N, CA and C atoms as an extended XYZ file, in Angstrom:
645
Properties=species:S:1:pos:R:3:atomname:S:1:resname:S:1:resid:I:1 pbc="F F F"
N       171.591       60.755       86.486 N   MET     1
C       171.385       62.164       86.872 CA  MET     1
C       169.959       62.525       85.787 C   MET     1
N       169.946       62.207       84.762 N   LEU     2
C       168.850       62.695       83.757 CA  LEU     2
C       167.635       61.551       84.191 C   LEU     2
N       167.720       60.578       85.102 N   MET     3
C       166.497       59.861       85.438 CA  MET     3
C       165.872       60.537       86.346 C   MET     3
N       166.855       61.028       87.452 N   ILE     4
C       166.307       61.615       88.819 CA  ILE     4
C       165.422       62.805       88.313 C   ILE     4
N       166.362       63.954       87.632 N   GLU     5
C       165.825       64.611       86.892 CA  GLU     5
C       164.167       64.559       86.350 C   GLU     5
N       164.133       63.627       85.466 N   THR     6
C       163.174       63.344       85.072 CA  THR     6
C       161.723       62.939       86.073 C   THR     6
N       162.559       61.816       87.292 N   MET     7
C       161.341       61.729       88.320 CA  MET     7
C       161.190       63.309       88.902 C   MET     7
N       161.937       63.951       89.048 N   ASP     8
C       161.229       65.092       89.594 CA  ASP     8
C       160.200       66.056       88.791 C   ASP     8
N       160.683       66.066       87.845 N   ARG     9
C       159.943       66.863       86.759 CA  ARG     9
C       158.290       66.206       87.065 C   ARG     9
N       158.675       64.862       87.049 N   ASP    10
C       157.231       64.126       86.851 CA  ASP    10
C       156.204       64.631       88.459 C   ASP    10
N       157.178       64.350       89.395 N   HIS    11
C       157.074       64.578       90.459 CA  HIS    11
C       156.132       66.241       91.323 C   HIS    11
N       156.955       66.907       90.070 N   ARG    12
C       156.569       68.587       90.647 CA  ARG    12
C       154.951       68.684       89.565 C   ARG    12
N       154.721       67.932       88.331 N   HIS    13
C       154.060       67.955       87.493 CA  HIS    13
C       152.408       67.150       88.338 C   HIS    13
N       153.036       65.980       88.797 N   ARG    14
C       151.493       65.400       89.779 CA  ARG    14
C       151.083       66.446       90.770 C   ARG    14
N       152.576       67.059       91.469 N   LYS    15
C       151.621       68.201       92.462 CA  LYS    15
C       151.116       69.193       92.227 C   LYS    15
N       151.592       69.746       90.958 N   GLN    16
C       150.723       70.841       90.265 CA  GLN    16
C       149.361       70.381       89.957 C   GLN    16
N       149.364       69.255       89.351 N   ARG    17
C       147.970       68.745       88.938 CA  ARG    17
C       146.892       68.484       90.105 C   ARG    17
N       147.634       67.996       91.310 N   LEU    18
C       147.095       67.823       92.393 CA  LEU    18
C       146.315       69.081       92.953 C   LEU    18
N       147.297       69.968       92.940 N   LYS    19
C       146.851       71.305       93.305 CA  LYS    19
C       145.685       71.987       92.422 C   LYS    19
N       145.701       71.883       91.051 N   PHE    20
C       144.522       72.303       90.200 CA  PHE    20
C       143.461       71.297       90.866 C   PHE    20
N       143.624       70.052       91.049 N   SER    21
C       142.239       69.076       91.278 CA  SER    21
C       141.562       69.665       92.444 C   SER    21
N       142.521       69.992       93.731 N   GLN    22
C       141.980       70.678       94.833 CA  GLN    22
C       141.453       71.863       94.554 C   GLN    22
N       141.815       72.721       93.916 N   PHE    23
C       141.411       74.077       93.813 CA  PHE    23
C       140.106       74.269       93.118 C   PHE    23
N       140.025       73.246       91.843 N   GLY    24
C       138.547       72.874       91.418 CA  GLY    24
C       137.460       72.643       92.273 C   GLY    24
N       137.812       71.506       92.686 N   LEU    25
C       137.076       70.969       94.351 CA  LEU    25
C       136.119       72.158       94.806 C   LEU    25
N       137.618       72.723       95.413 N   GLN    26
C       137.240       73.984       96.530 CA  GLN    26
C       136.190       74.895       95.684 C   GLN    26
N       136.264       74.942       94.426 N   MET    27
C       135.349       76.528       94.013 CA  MET    27
C       134.256       75.595       93.392 C   MET    27
N       134.161       74.593       93.456 N   SER    28
C       132.704       73.857       93.138 CA  SER    28
C       131.851       73.962       94.468 C   SER    28
N       132.713       73.311       95.706 N   ILE    29
C       131.799       73.607       96.678 CA  ILE    29
C       131.687       74.804       97.051 C   ILE    29
N       132.177       75.858       96.868 N   LEU    30
C       131.976       77.504       96.988 CA  LEU    30
C       130.752       77.699       96.776 C   LEU    30
N       130.501       77.245       95.023 N   ALA    31
C       129.593       77.973       94.054 CA  ALA    31
C       128.235       77.357       94.662 C   ALA    31
N       127.999       75.754       95.485 N   VAL    32
C       126.846       75.150       95.374 CA  VAL    32
C       126.483       75.766       97.127 C   VAL    32
N       127.683       76.415       97.685 N   MET    33
C       127.120       76.674       98.775 CA  MET    33
C       126.805       77.866       98.649 C   MET    33
N       127.010       79.144       97.807 N   LEU    34
C       126.517       80.425       97.474 CA  LEU    34
C       125.461       80.396       97.079 C   LEU    34
N       124.962       78.955       96.025 N   THR    35
C       123.568       78.682       95.184 CA  THR    35
C       122.753       78.800       96.420 C   THR    35
N       123.091       77.989       97.313 N   MET    36
C       122.320       77.653       98.880 CA  MET    36
C       121.640       78.766       99.296 C   MET    36
N       122.486       79.477      100.175 N   ILE    37
C       122.396       80.955      100.472 CA  ILE    37
C       121.642       81.612       99.797 C   ILE    37
N       121.851       81.933       98.281 N   LEU    38
C       121.053       82.108       97.649 CA  LEU    38
C       119.664       82.332       97.508 C   LEU    38
N       119.051       80.831       97.747 N   VAL    39
C       118.177       80.355       97.173 CA  VAL    39
C       117.143       80.605       98.588 C   VAL    39
N       118.051       80.389       99.784 N   LEU    40
C       117.282       80.688      101.106 CA  LEU    40
C       116.906       81.932      101.185 C   LEU    40
N       117.605       82.828      100.580 N   THR    41
C       117.567       84.373      100.724 CA  THR    41
C       115.948       84.511      100.351 C   THR    41
N       115.942       83.912       98.995 N   LEU    42
C       115.034       84.456       98.002 CA  LEU    42
C       113.511       83.493       98.467 C   LEU    42
N       113.646       82.629       98.995 N   THR    43
C       112.411       81.464       99.351 CA  THR    43
C       111.963       81.473      100.573 C   THR    43
N       113.114       81.774      101.355 N   GLY    44
C       112.740       81.697      102.938 CA  GLY    44
C       112.654       80.277      103.345 C   GLY    44
N       112.546       79.934      104.699 N   CYS    45
C       112.430       78.646      105.153 CA  CYS    45
C       111.499       77.757      104.966 C   CYS    45
N       111.884       76.363      104.952 N   SER    46
C       110.991       75.416      104.501 CA  SER    46
C       111.002       74.237      105.459 C   SER    46
N       110.243       73.407      105.724 N   ASN    47
C       110.416       72.153      106.891 CA  ASN    47
C       109.507       71.670      106.493 C   ASN    47
N       109.588       69.947      106.278 N   LEU    48
C       108.432       68.978      106.135 CA  LEU    48
C       107.541       69.082      107.662 C   LEU    48
N       106.686       69.791      107.903 N   ALA    49
C       106.118       69.647      109.174 CA  ALA    49
C       104.793       69.079      109.393 C   ALA    49
N       104.718       68.721      110.423 N   THR    50
C       103.089       68.047      110.555 CA  THR    50
C       102.594       68.389      112.424 C   THR    50
N       101.329       68.624      111.726 N   ALA    51
C       100.618       68.779      113.060 CA  ALA    51
C       100.461       68.331      114.145 C   ALA    51
N       100.376       68.669      115.322 N   THR    52
C       100.675       67.881      116.740 CA  THR    52
C        99.159       67.504      117.650 C   THR    52
N        97.996       68.387      116.507 N   ASN    53
C        96.746       68.723      117.372 CA  ASN    53
C        96.179       67.122      117.703 C   ASN    53
N        95.258       67.050      117.920 N   ASP    54
C        94.384       65.353      118.259 CA  ASP    54
C        93.786       65.122      117.242 C   ASP    54
N        93.297       66.490      116.468 N   THR    55
C        92.446       65.746      114.916 CA  THR    55
C        92.995       65.333      113.949 C   THR    55
N        94.558       66.035      113.651 N   ALA    56
C        94.983       65.401      112.237 CA  ALA    56
C        96.153       65.547      112.392 C   ALA    56
N        96.786       64.562      111.637 N   THR    57
C        98.691       64.900      111.362 CA  THR    57
C        98.660       65.186      109.908 C   THR    57
N        98.709       66.805      109.420 N   ASN    58
C        98.921       67.082      108.427 CA  ASN    58
C        99.698       68.089      107.945 C   ASN    58
N       100.470       67.588      106.690 N   THR    59
C       101.680       68.357      106.249 CA  THR    59
C       101.584       69.499      105.772 C   THR    59
N       101.878       70.422      106.253 N   ILE    60
C       101.054       71.816      106.458 CA  ILE    60
C       102.200       72.679      105.849 C   ILE    60
N       103.639       72.092      105.648 N   MET    61
C       104.854       73.462      105.089 CA  MET    61
C       105.781       72.267      104.021 C   MET    61
N       105.772       72.554      102.572 N   THR    62
C       106.281       71.530      101.698 CA  THR    62
C       107.657       72.461      101.403 C   THR    62
N       108.605       72.036      100.398 N   ASP    63
C       109.519       72.834       99.849 CA  ASP    63
C       109.072       73.443       98.618 C   ASP    63
N       107.784       73.157       98.319 N   ASP    64
C       107.361       73.722       97.414 CA  ASP    64
C       106.611       75.373       97.473 C   ASP    64
N       107.713       76.449       97.465 N   LEU    65
C       107.517       77.549       98.021 CA  LEU    65
C       106.854       78.631       97.002 C   LEU    65
N       105.485       78.960       96.872 N   SER    66
C       105.218       79.668       95.589 CA  SER    66
C       104.399       80.781       95.620 C   SER    66
N       104.446       81.659       95.054 N   THR    67
C       103.691       83.193       94.891 CA  THR    67
C       102.578       83.054       94.319 C   THR    67
N       101.345       83.593       94.974 N   SER    68
C       100.016       84.060       94.496 CA  SER    68
C        99.331       85.028       94.830 C   SER    68
N        99.006       85.355       94.048 N   ASP    69
C        97.811       86.859       94.039 CA  ASP    69
C        96.572       86.307       93.987 C   ASP    69
N        95.676       87.212       94.232 N   GLY    70
C        94.266       87.136       94.620 CA  GLY    70
C        93.537       86.452       95.706 C   GLY    70
N        92.816       86.048       95.764 N   THR    71
C        91.858       85.242       97.047 CA  THR    71
C        91.993       83.765       97.099 C   THR    71
N        91.808       83.221       98.368 N   THR    72
C        92.224       81.517       98.342 CA  THR    72
C        90.869       81.208       97.790 C   THR    72
N        89.810       81.581       97.282 N   GLY    73
C        88.730       81.239       96.946 CA  GLY    73
C        87.778       80.840       97.937 C   GLY    73
N        88.053       81.131       99.488 N   MET    74
C        87.172       81.336      100.373 CA  MET    74
C        86.640       82.544      100.798 C   MET    74
N        85.107       82.461      101.672 N   SER    75
C        84.498       83.324      101.769 CA  SER    75
C        85.084       84.645      103.020 C   SER    75
N        85.155       85.548      103.253 N   ARG    76
C        85.819       86.339      104.371 CA  ARG    76
C        85.238       85.334      105.593 C   ARG    76
N        83.827       85.284      105.398 N   THR    77
C        83.804       84.346      106.989 CA  THR    77
C        84.647       83.001      107.169 C   THR    77
N        85.036       82.428      106.271 N   GLU    78
C        85.716       81.181      106.198 CA  GLU    78
C        87.054       81.320      106.231 C   GLU    78
N        87.711       82.627      106.086 N   ARG    79
C        89.345       82.987      106.375 CA  ARG    79
C        89.008       83.745      107.743 C   ARG    79
N        88.231       84.003      108.115 N   ASN    80
C        88.022       84.560      109.667 CA  ASN    80
C        88.696       83.664      110.908 C   ASN    80
N        89.240       84.100      111.661 N   PHE    81
C        89.900       83.360      112.802 CA  PHE    81
C        89.922       84.549      114.093 C   PHE    81
N        90.097       83.328      115.331 N   THR    82
C        89.894       84.248      116.809 CA  THR    82
C        91.370       83.552      117.240 C   THR    82
N        92.200       84.824      117.721 N   LEU    83
C        93.084       84.110      118.150 CA  LEU    83
C        93.627       85.011      119.852 C   LEU    83
N        94.338       84.251      120.369 N   THR    84
C        95.244       84.984      121.417 CA  THR    84
C        96.566       85.355      121.100 C   THR    84
N        97.015       86.422      121.513 N   ASP    85
C        98.581       86.707      121.412 CA  ASP    85
C        99.163       86.167      122.391 C   ASP    85
N       100.517       86.385      122.838 N   ALA    86
C       101.363       86.702      123.434 CA  ALA    86
C       101.257       86.766      125.029 C   ALA    86
N       100.324       87.718      125.301 N   LYS    87
C        99.947       88.442      126.587 CA  LYS    87
C        98.596       87.994      126.696 C   LYS    87
N        97.807       87.447      125.958 N   GLY    88
C        96.545       86.345      126.200 CA  GLY    88
C        95.423       87.246      125.902 C   GLY    88
N        95.452       88.228      125.024 N   THR    89
C        94.503       89.394      124.752 CA  THR    89
C        93.885       88.741      123.377 C   THR    89
N        92.771       88.209      123.026 N   SER    90
C        92.366       87.858      122.056 CA  SER    90
C        91.693       88.782      120.784 C   SER    90
N        92.110       88.247      119.732 N   PHE    91
C        91.925       89.235      118.196 CA  PHE    91
C        91.236       88.417      117.740 C   PHE    91
N        90.270       88.809      116.563 N   THR    92
C        89.083       88.211      115.405 CA  THR    92
C        89.694       89.030      114.305 C   THR    92
N        90.020       88.481      113.264 N   LEU    93
C        90.341       89.211      112.338 CA  LEU    93
C        88.924       89.951      111.745 C   LEU    93
N        88.245       89.541      111.683 N   GLU    94
C        86.454       90.295      111.683 CA  GLU    94
C        86.802       91.596      111.859 C   GLU    94
N        87.576       92.117      113.144 N   GLN    95
C        87.438       93.260      113.835 CA  GLN    95
C        88.086       94.596      112.519 C   GLN    95
N        89.099       93.823      112.037 N   ALA    96
C        89.845       94.849      111.235 CA  ALA    96
C        89.456       95.016      110.103 C   ALA    96
N        88.083       94.672      109.641 N   VAL    97
C        87.099       94.770      107.918 CA  VAL    97
C        87.124       96.207      107.858 C   VAL    97
N        87.460       97.071      107.053 N   GLY    98
C        87.502       98.273      106.944 CA  GLY    98
C        89.044       99.008      107.630 C   GLY    98
N        89.911       98.052      107.465 N   LYS    99
C        91.344       98.644      107.485 CA  LYS    99
C        91.981       97.582      106.742 C   LYS    99
N        92.875       97.979      106.260 N   LYS   100
C        94.489       96.952      105.580 CA  LYS   100
C        94.766       96.191      106.647 C   LYS   100
N        95.187       94.987      106.457 N   VAL   101
C        95.747       94.430      107.200 CA  VAL   101
C        97.241       93.611      106.726 C   VAL   101
N        97.994       93.495      107.452 N   TYR   102
C        99.542       92.770      107.019 CA  TYR   102
C        99.961       91.620      107.972 C   TYR   102
N        99.774       90.362      107.600 N   ILE   103
C       100.083       89.725      108.206 CA  ILE   103
C       101.273       88.780      108.098 C   ILE   103
N       102.473       88.499      108.998 N   LYS   104
C       103.856       87.482      108.227 CA  LYS   104
C       103.138       86.355      109.232 C   LYS   104
N       103.761       85.079      108.646 N   PHE   105
C       103.728       83.873      109.335 CA  PHE   105
C       105.248       83.744      109.414 C   PHE   105
N       105.553       83.140      111.028 N   TRP   106
C       107.098       83.138      110.719 CA  TRP   106
C       107.351       82.138      112.010 C   TRP   106
N       108.168       81.480      112.237 N   ALA   107
C       108.708       80.491      113.058 CA  ALA   107
C       110.306       80.958      113.764 C   ALA   107
N       110.358       80.580      115.015 N   THR   108
C       111.243       80.727      115.637 CA  THR   108
C       112.823       79.618      115.182 C   THR   108
N       112.542       78.821      114.506 N   TRP   109
C       113.639       77.951      113.812 CA  TRP   109
C       113.839       78.194      112.666 C   TRP   109
N       113.254       79.174      111.566 N   CYS   110
C       113.659       79.724      110.730 CA  CYS   110
C       114.570       81.226      110.548 C   CYS   110
N       115.970       80.742      110.536 N   PRO   111
C       117.245       81.644      110.530 CA  PRO   111
C       116.928       82.800      110.174 C   PRO   111
N       116.140       82.755      108.389 N   ILE   112
C       115.834       84.137      107.999 CA  ILE   112
C       114.572       84.883      108.740 C   ILE   112
N       113.880       84.100      109.304 N   CYS   113
C       112.398       85.056      110.292 CA  CYS   113
C       113.544       85.690      110.987 C   CYS   113
N       113.854       85.259      111.773 N   LEU   114
C       114.729       85.569      113.113 CA  LEU   114
C       115.431       86.957      112.610 C   LEU   114
N       116.401       86.613      111.766 N   SER   115
C       117.212       88.121      110.769 CA  SER   115
C       116.209       88.964      110.754 C   SER   115
N       115.350       88.361      110.072 N   GLY   116
C       114.289       89.805      110.151 CA  GLY   116
C       113.131       90.306      111.082 C   GLY   116
N       113.491       89.991      112.126 N   LEU   117
C       112.657       90.329      113.410 CA  LEU   117
C       112.750       92.074      113.767 C   LEU   117
N       114.152       92.340      113.531 N   SER   118
C       114.325       93.564      113.914 CA  SER   118
C       113.688       94.650      113.427 C   SER   118
N       113.954       94.609      111.871 N   ASP   119
C       113.244       95.202      110.509 CA  ASP   119
C       111.264       95.232      111.053 C   ASP   119
N       111.014       93.925      111.442 N   LEU   120
C       109.897       93.722      111.742 CA  LEU   120
C       109.055       94.834      112.592 C   LEU   120
N       110.143       94.755      113.698 N   GLU   121
C       109.683       95.673      115.128 CA  GLU   121
C       109.687       97.309      114.506 C   GLU   121
N       110.929       97.419      113.993 N   GLN   122
C       110.830       98.420      113.382 CA  GLN   122
C       109.707       99.274      112.904 C   GLN   122
N       109.127       98.554      111.655 N   PHE   123
C       107.797       98.381      111.060 CA  PHE   123
C       106.939       98.576      111.424 C   PHE   123
N       106.614       97.783      112.515 N   SER   124
C       105.359       97.723      113.594 CA  SER   124
C       105.196       98.930      114.435 C   SER   124
N       106.512       99.372      114.738 N   GLN   125
C       106.375      100.384      115.616 CA  GLN   125
C       105.850      101.646      114.804 C   GLN   125
N       106.320      101.863      113.888 N   ALA   126
C       106.212      103.035      112.790 CA  ALA   126
C       104.988      103.109      112.524 C   ALA   126
N       104.173      101.928      112.416 N   LYS   127
C       102.623      101.661      112.034 CA  LYS   127
C       101.336      102.109      113.006 C   LYS   127
N       102.279      101.827      114.099 N   SER   128
C       101.334      101.682      115.702 CA  SER   128
C       100.100      102.957      115.470 C   SER   128
N       100.539      103.688      115.088 N   MET   129
C        99.577      105.202      114.775 CA  MET   129
C        98.910      105.107      113.657 C   MET   129
N        99.059      104.105      112.873 N   ASP   130
C        98.130      104.369      111.903 CA  ASP   130
C        96.986      103.610      112.063 C   ASP   130
N        95.677      104.205      111.907 N   SER   131
C        94.500      103.925      112.251 CA  SER   131
C        93.536      103.440      111.056 C   SER   131
N        94.505      103.153      109.864 N   ASN   132
C        93.952      102.062      108.788 CA  ASN   132
C        94.702      100.870      108.317 C   ASN   132
N        95.431      100.565      109.305 N   LEU   133
C        96.510       99.624      109.161 CA  LEU   133
C        96.400       98.720      110.216 C   LEU   133
N        96.632       97.253      110.472 N   VAL   134
C        96.705       96.521      111.339 CA  VAL   134
C        98.049       95.327      110.849 C   VAL   134
N        98.813       95.810      111.472 N   VAL   135
C       100.009       94.475      111.501 CA  VAL   135
C       100.105       93.438      112.523 C   VAL   135
N       100.464       92.249      111.780 N   LEU   136
C        99.834       91.033      112.794 CA  LEU   136
C       101.199       90.268      112.518 C   LEU   136
N       101.409       89.340      113.122 N   THR   137
C       102.261       88.357      113.103 CA  THR   137
C       101.729       87.122      113.825 C   THR   137
N       101.903       85.790      112.692 N   ILE   138
C       101.522       84.627      113.468 CA  ILE   138
C       102.591       83.392      113.720 C   ILE   138
N       102.075       82.828      115.167 N   VAL   139
C       103.364       81.395      115.063 CA  VAL   139
C       102.502       80.633      115.478 C   VAL   139
N       102.888       79.472      115.375 N   SER   140
C       102.329       78.197      115.387 CA  SER   140
C       102.575       77.122      116.187 C   SER   140
N       102.544       77.491      117.879 N   PRO   141
C       102.922       76.720      118.751 CA  PRO   141
C       102.368       75.151      118.592 C   PRO   141
N       103.204       74.322      119.078 N   GLY   142
C       102.450       73.034      118.691 CA  GLY   142
C       102.813       72.333      117.430 C   GLY   142
N       103.533       73.208      116.171 N   VAL   143
C       103.738       72.575      115.232 CA  VAL   143
C       105.084       71.865      115.425 C   VAL   143
N       105.424       70.431      114.478 N   LYS   144
C       106.860       70.331      114.385 CA  LYS   144
C       108.147       70.980      114.133 C   LYS   144
N       108.929       71.332      114.905 N   GLY   145
C       109.957       72.133      114.815 CA  GLY   145
C       110.004       73.822      115.819 C   GLY   145
N       108.024       73.785      116.136 N   GLU   146
C       108.393       75.144      116.922 CA  GLU   146
C       107.876       74.958      117.938 C   GLU   146
N       108.107       75.736      119.442 N   MET   147
C       108.278       75.434      120.724 CA  MET   147
C       106.690       75.425      121.051 C   MET   147
N       106.310       75.069      122.506 N   ASN   148
C       105.480       75.150      122.636 CA  ASN   148
C       105.149       76.195      123.195 C   ASN   148
N       103.309       76.338      123.449 N   ARG   149
C       103.147       77.518      123.618 CA  ARG   149
C       103.737       78.819      124.872 C   ARG   149
N       103.757       77.647      125.845 N   GLU   150
C       104.601       78.214      127.302 CA  GLU   150
C       106.098       78.446      127.082 C   GLU   150
N       106.773       77.765      126.174 N   ASP   151
C       108.105       77.819      125.834 CA  ASP   151
C       108.035       79.113      124.975 C   ASP   151
N       107.187       79.294      124.248 N   PHE   152
C       107.607       80.289      123.099 CA  PHE   152
C       107.254       81.635      123.598 C   PHE   152
N       106.236       81.779      124.161 N   ILE   153
C       106.085       82.918      125.428 CA  ILE   153
C       107.103       83.341      125.707 C   ILE   153
N       107.726       82.592      126.520 N   ALA   154
C       108.843       82.847      127.673 CA  ALA   154
C       110.216       83.322      126.758 C   ALA   154
N       110.201       82.959      125.281 N   TRP   155
C       111.108       83.252      124.398 CA  TRP   155
C       111.181       84.511      124.049 C   TRP   155
N       109.853       84.479      123.600 N   TYR   156
C       109.347       86.015      123.147 CA  TYR   156
C       109.618       87.539      123.817 C   TYR   156
N       108.661       86.827      125.159 N   GLU   157
C       109.378       87.791      126.306 CA  GLU   157
C       110.759       88.279      126.753 C   GLU   157
N       111.494       87.389      126.634 N   GLN   158
C       112.836       87.415      126.566 CA  GLN   158
C       113.467       88.544      125.783 C   GLN   158
N       113.356       88.334      124.256 N   GLN   159
C       113.556       89.092      123.054 CA  GLN   159
C       113.346       90.844      123.737 C   GLN   159
N       112.013       91.219      124.084 N   GLY   160
C       112.149       92.346      124.398 CA  GLY   160
C       111.116       93.152      122.981 C   GLY   160
N       110.602       91.926      122.072 N   TYR   161
C       110.022       92.782      120.949 CA  TYR   161
C       108.585       93.122      121.396 C   TYR   161
N       107.528       94.063      120.497 N   THR   162
C       106.497       94.579      121.006 CA  THR   162
C       105.592       94.386      119.968 C   THR   162
N       106.168       93.807      118.898 N   PHE   163
C       104.980       93.532      117.788 CA  PHE   163
C       104.224       92.349      118.129 C   PHE   163
N       102.906       92.350      117.677 N   PRO   164
C       102.069       91.668      117.936 CA  PRO   164
C       102.322       89.891      117.475 C   PRO   164
N       102.507       88.830      118.210 N   VAL   165
C       102.159       87.785      117.884 CA  VAL   165
C       100.998       86.994      118.395 C   VAL   165
N       100.530       86.260      117.147 N   LEU   166
C        98.805       85.642      117.890 CA  LEU   166
C        99.243       84.084      117.843 C   LEU   166
N        98.825       83.287      118.270 N   LEU   167
C        99.262       82.214      118.933 CA  LEU   167
C        98.339       81.075      118.026 C   LEU   167
N        98.805       80.664      116.817 N   ASP   168
C        98.388       79.473      115.981 CA  ASP   168
C        98.660       77.971      116.577 C   ASP   168
N        98.170       77.813      117.833 N   ASP   169
C        98.396       76.163      118.640 CA  ASP   169
C        97.880       75.300      117.331 C   ASP   169
N        98.884       74.636      116.783 N   GLY   170
C        98.462       73.139      116.090 CA  GLY   170
C        98.544       73.489      114.705 C   GLY   170
N        98.775       74.962      114.078 N   GLY   171
C        98.718       74.903      112.767 CA  GLY   171
C        97.536       75.222      111.996 C   GLY   171
N        96.418       75.333      112.693 N   GLN   172
C        95.336       75.283      112.216 CA  GLN   172
C        95.024       76.722      111.155 C   GLN   172
N        95.422       77.742      111.390 N   ILE   173
C        95.478       78.884      110.404 CA  ILE   173
C        96.470       78.571      109.414 C   ILE   173
N        97.784       78.218      109.576 N   VAL   174
C        98.673       77.913      108.884 CA  VAL   174
C        97.856       76.996      107.629 C   VAL   174
N        97.446       76.070      107.949 N   ARG   175
C        96.731       75.139      106.887 CA  ARG   175
C        95.428       75.742      106.426 C   ARG   175
N        94.699       76.669      106.821 N   LEU   176
C        93.793       77.141      106.125 CA  LEU   176
C        94.038       78.479      105.213 C   LEU   176
N        95.396       79.233      105.702 N   TYR   177
C        95.782       80.218      104.589 CA  TYR   177
C        96.694       79.774      103.600 C   TYR   177
N        96.960       78.146      103.751 N   GLY   178
C        97.636       77.923      102.897 CA  GLY   178
C        99.210       77.896      102.648 C   GLY   178
N        99.405       78.351      103.984 N   ILE   179
C       101.240       78.815      104.340 CA  ILE   179
C       101.993       76.995      103.811 C   ILE   179
N       103.177       77.470      103.091 N   ARG   180
C       104.250       76.659      102.424 CA  ARG   180
C       104.979       76.702      103.258 C   ARG   180
N       105.440       77.652      103.571 N   GLY   181
C       107.250       78.474      104.379 CA  GLY   181
C       107.350       79.477      105.177 C   GLY   181
N       108.191       79.711      105.526 N   TYR   182
C       108.416       80.582      106.311 CA  TYR   182
C       109.748       81.349      106.203 C   TYR   182
N       109.751       82.894      105.968 N   PRO   183
C       108.577       83.347      106.684 CA  PRO   183
C       107.840       83.869      105.050 C   PRO   183
N       106.095       84.034      105.298 N   THR   184
C       105.221       84.172      104.392 CA  THR   184
C       104.252       84.899      105.006 C   THR   184
N       104.443       86.459      103.799 N   SER   185
C       103.550       87.635      104.401 CA  SER   185
C       102.054       87.445      103.434 C   SER   185
N       101.024       87.990      104.072 N   VAL   186
C        99.990       88.140      103.078 CA  VAL   186
C        99.091       89.331      103.516 C   VAL   186
N        98.337       89.938      102.257 N   PHE   187
C        98.072       91.289      102.383 CA  PHE   187
C        96.648       91.245      102.286 C   PHE   187
N        95.686       91.817      103.186 N   ILE   188
C        94.498       91.757      102.777 CA  ILE   188
C        93.832       93.192      102.984 C   ILE   188
N        93.174       93.316      101.788 N   ASP   189
C        93.001       94.980      101.559 CA  ASP   189
C        91.508       95.329      102.679 C   ASP   189
N        90.839       96.630      102.756 N   THR   190
C        90.425       97.012      103.464 CA  THR   190
C        88.504       96.094      103.543 C   THR   190
N        88.306       95.121      102.415 N   SER   191
C        87.109       94.837      102.504 CA  SER   191
C        86.949       93.305      103.020 C   SER   191
N        88.104       92.658      103.207 N   GLY   192
C        88.522       91.919      103.883 CA  GLY   192
C        89.063       90.393      102.927 C   GLY   192
N        89.552       91.330      101.831 N   GLN   193
C        89.902       90.008      100.718 CA  GLN   193
C        91.111       89.431      100.701 C   GLN   193
N        91.881       88.964      100.487 N   ILE   194
C        93.195       88.264      100.792 CA  ILE   194
C        93.799       89.026       99.180 C   ILE   194
N        94.769       89.763       98.901 N   VAL   195
C        95.148       89.993       97.432 CA  VAL   195
C        96.109       89.922       97.169 C   VAL   195
N        97.226       89.487       98.193 N   LYS   196
C        98.522       89.008       97.872 CA  LYS   196
C        99.389       88.209       99.094 C   LYS   196
N        99.624       86.778       98.655 N   THR   197
C       100.361       85.991       99.754 CA  THR   197
C       101.940       86.263       99.205 C   THR   197
N       102.841       86.193      100.092 N   GLN   198
C       104.365       86.209       99.329 CA  GLN   198
C       105.086       85.413      100.027 C   GLN   198
N       105.409       84.543       99.878 N   PRO   199
C       106.661       83.926      100.939 CA  PRO   199
C       108.155       84.422      100.411 C   PRO   199
N       109.007       84.696      101.767 N   GLY   200
C       110.294       84.787      101.783 CA  GLY   200
C       110.057       86.281      102.394 C   GLY   200
N       111.567       86.502      102.780 N   HIS   201
C       111.487       88.216      103.629 CA  HIS   201
C       110.864       89.241      102.728 C   HIS   201
N       110.896       89.875      103.263 N   ILE   202
C       110.198       91.349      102.492 CA  ILE   202
C       110.675       92.334      102.967 C   ILE   202
N       111.693       93.176      102.639 N   ALA   203
C       112.024       94.895      103.917 CA  ALA   203
C       110.544       95.576      103.812 C   ALA   203
N       110.735       96.291      104.612 N   SER   204
C       109.713       97.367      105.276 CA  SER   204
C       109.272       97.939      104.128 C   SER   204
N       110.441       98.710      102.908 N   VAL   205
C       110.227       99.792      102.566 CA  VAL   205
C       109.476       99.028      101.216 C   VAL   205
N       109.335       97.794      101.365 N   ASP   206
C       108.415       96.971       99.732 CA  ASP   206
C       107.412       96.412      100.831 C   ASP   206
N       106.889       96.170      101.673 N   ILE   207
C       105.747       96.024      102.285 CA  ILE   207
C       104.611       97.502      102.222 C   ILE   207
N       105.718       98.163      102.660 N   ASP   208
C       104.830       99.771      102.386 CA  ASP   208
C       104.271       99.938      100.855 C   ASP   208
N       105.064       99.519      100.229 N   VAL   209
C       104.918       99.736       98.459 CA  VAL   209
C       103.590       98.802       98.082 C   VAL   209
N       103.476       97.495       99.075 N   LEU   210
C       102.463       96.509       98.522 CA  LEU   210
C       101.253       97.200       99.249 C   LEU   210
N       101.660       97.399      100.494 N   LEU   211
C       100.132       98.080      101.192 CA  LEU   211
C        99.329       99.526      100.303 C   LEU   211
N       100.829      100.094       99.638 N   ASP   212
C        99.775      101.362       98.806 CA  ASP   212
C        99.227      100.997       97.918 C   ASP   212
N        99.304       99.537       97.465 N   SER   213
C        98.554       99.233       95.897 CA  SER   213
C        97.460       98.736       96.209 C   SER   213
N        96.981       98.776       97.347 N   ILE   214
C        96.058       97.801       97.802 CA  ILE   214
C        95.074       98.732       98.220 C   ILE   214
N        93.855       98.904       98.056 N   LYS   215
C        92.494       99.609       98.516 CA  LYS   215
C        92.384       99.118      100.272 C   LYS   215
């Protein structure tokens, strides 16, 4: 009888140790998942993507997301670009000199980008009557992970958004501006100088604060 009781106690102790071990493993997994979610929230999406144009196959996005202030070292002319939007209307950045410009680079494969589109839509509509500000977004069809131009336009029209989307086929402007991950916001002052490049989601109220801080 004593031997049976001793075996029962040992069995119960083993079960308790197993439960504690399983609990510890579950907590470790939960901690890792929470850390990953926090990192994604703060830094945005990144993807090792190569351009698919005819002239080069360059890596245009890396896991190294960094914040930079000031200009890119290029002249205003070198930073200028002309792109068409999803409706076929052409836009040249030089047209916006004398106004502040907010540009958001994003992608349809980026879940953080998609979750912020409703906020972006509201911000764009709220600023539509501001003659001193231009709000733009840029998507790069033809870049690995992104839809082609036709599929993106069909998707965009189906969503019902009205904020402007310029189409950077092959990611040439993404490379020009040194965009390393999505979403990334670029702030340009009235003289056409880039004053801030900020990766990660930015709430509308914080965009307003940054825009108010530049001339």
